[in-house]
C-alpha positions in Angstrom: 17.1 3.2 -19.0 19.8 4.6 -16.9 18.9 7.2 -13.9 19.6 10.0 -16.3 17.2 8.9 -19.0 14.6 8.2 -16.3 15.3 11.9 -14.9 14.8 13.4 -18.3 11.7 11.4 -19.0 9.8 12.4 -15.8 10.8 15.8 -16.6 9.0 15.5 -19.9 5.7 14.4 -18.5 3.4 16.2 -15.8 4.3 15.1 -12.3 1.2 14.2 -10.5 2.1 12.8 -6.8 1.9 15.3 -4.1 5.3 15.8 -2.3 4.5 18.8 -0.2 4.1 22.5 0.2 6.9 25.2 0.6 6.1 27.1 3.9 9.3 28.8 4.5 12.7 29.7 4.0 15.8 28.5 5.8 18.9 30.9 5.9 20.0 32.7 3.0 21.7 30.0 0.8 18.4 29.2 -1.2 17.1 26.4 1.2 13.4 26.0 1.7 11.0 24.4 4.4 8.5 22.0 2.9 5.7 20.1 4.8 5.5 16.7 3.1 2.2 15.5 1.8 2.8 12.1 3.1 2.5 10.9 6.9 5.3 8.6 6.0 7.7 11.3 4.7 10.5 8.7 4.7 8.9 7.5 1.5 9.9 10.9 -0.2 13.6 10.7 0.8 14.9 9.7 -2.5 13.0 12.3 -4.8 15.4 14.2 -6.9 12.8 15.8 -9.3 9.9 17.9 -8.4 7.6 20.0 -10.2 5.5 23.1 -8.9 1.8 22.7 -9.4 0.6 25.5 -11.9 -1.9 27.7 -11.0 -3.6 30.7 -12.6 -1.0 33.3 -11.3 2.1 30.7 -11.3 3.2 28.5 -14.2 4.8 24.9 -13.4 8.5 24.9 -12.9 10.5 21.8 -12.9 13.2 21.6 -9.8 16.2 19.3 -9.4 17.1 18.9 -5.8 20.6 19.7 -4.6 20.4 18.6 -1.0 17.7 17.6 1.1 17.4 16.5 4.7 14.3 16.0 7.3 13.9 17.6 10.4 11.3 18.2 13.0 8.3 17.0 10.4 9.8 19.3 7.6 12.0 18.7 4.5 14.8 21.5 3.9 15.5 21.3 0.1 18.0 23.3 -1.9 17.7 23.3 -5.7 20.1 23.0 -8.5 20.0 26.7 -10.3 18.8 28.5 -7.3 21.7 29.7 -5.4 20.3 32.2 -2.7 16.9 33.0 -1.0 16.1 35.8 -3.5 16.1 33.0 -6.2 13.7 30.7 -4.5 11.2 33.8 -2.9 8.9 33.5 -5.7 8.1 29.5 -5.0 6.6 30.4 -1.5 3.4 28.6 -1.0 3.9 26.4 -4.2 2.7 22.9 -4.1 5.4 20.4 -5.1 4.6 17.4 -7.4 6.9 14.5 -8.4 6.7 11.3 -10.2 5.5 7.7 -8.6 8.6 6.4 -10.0 10.8 8.5 -7.9 9.5 7.4 -4.8 10.7 4.5 -2.6 8.6 1.2 -2.8 5.8 0.7 -0.6 5.7 -2.2 2.0 2.9 -5.0 1.5 -0.4 -4.1 2.6 0.5 -0.3 2.0 -0.9 2.0 -0.8 -1.0 5.2 -1.9 -3.8 7.8 -1.1 -4.4 8.7 -4.8 -5.0 5.0 -5.3 -8.3 5.0 -3.6 -9.9 7.1 -6.7 -12.6 4.9 -8.2 -13.2 2.6 -5.4 -16.4 1.8 -3.8 -17.4 2.7 -0.3 -19.4 0.8 1.8 -21.2 1.2 5.5 -20.1 -1.3 8.0 -23.6 -2.8 7.6 -22.9 -3.4 3.7 -24.8 -0.8 2.1 -23.1 0.8 -0.9 -22.4 4.7 -0.2 -20.9 5.6 -3.7 -17.5 5.8 -5.4 -14.6 7.8 -4.6 -13.9 10.3 -7.1 -11.0 12.4 -5.7 -8.9 12.8 -2.6 -8.7 16.5 -1.0 -5.2 17.1 0.5 -5.4 18.9 3.7 -4.4 18.2 7.4 -6.5 15.5 7.2 -7.1 13.8 3.7 -10.7 13.9 2.7 -12.4 11.4 0.5 -14.9 12.9 -1.9 -17.5 10.5 -2.4 -20.2 10.7 -5.1 -23.5 8.8 -4.7 -25.6 7.4 -7.5 -28.7 9.4 -6.7 -27.4 12.6 -5.5 -28.1 15.6 -8.2 -24.9 16.6 -10.0 -22.0 18.5 -8.4 -23.3 17.1 -4.8 -20.6 15.0 -3.1 -19.9 13.7 0.4 -16.5 14.5 2.1 -15.2 11.8 4.6 -12.2 12.2 6.8 -9.7 9.6 5.7 -8.9 8.6 9.6 -8.8 5.1 10.9 -11.8 5.8 13.5 -14.2 6.6 10.3 -12.5 4.4 7.7 -11.1 1.4 9.5 -10.8 -0.9 6.3 -9.3 -0.5 2.8 -9.4 -3.7 0.7 -7.4 -2.9 -2.4 -7.6 -6.3 -4.0 -11.5 -5.7 -3.9 -11.5 -2.0 -4.4 -13.6 -1.9 -1.3 -13.3 0.7 1.4 -15.4 0.4 4.6 -16.3 3.5 6.8 -18.2 3.7 10.0 -21.0 5.8 9.5 -21.5 8.5 12.0 -24.4 11.0 12.5 -24.1 13.8 9.9 -21.2 12.2 8.0 -23.1 11.1 4.6 -25.2 14.2 4.1 -24.3 15.8 0.9 -22.3 18.9 0.7 
């Protein structure tokens, strides 16, 4: 399959990998400022196709990147068919998604945060906490954990930071966390 066929294939299926959020504009030539979703934005450098996340007020739009560069923790992107600022203003605030096959390959021992969904979480003493049911992407990503005995709809939100989540074992599908007071109370 050549690159053009891969690109067409990607556009026909829904994107699901967070790329970033459009947070502003740069100049009058249709360039947008995007805050990347990854703490390692160089992994996003080769992406050529994006899709906006649909909302109640905004349907999904496929976007092809014409040009991009990274500066001061932001991506600056221009899109094919969007020649000026007026043409991109309706995209303000849009969350951008891409396809995993568009991303750079990971190094050994690296993983995508979304791959944590379904993993079992344990305290440092070995006691099982629950399973990761979702990732909430924010300033610091949050692991949403459901415990077996909690009532329906009750979950625990744990910041995905090294001091709280020191170990992720992808091979065994286990996450180790340091329990701090109040951390494991249901939301």
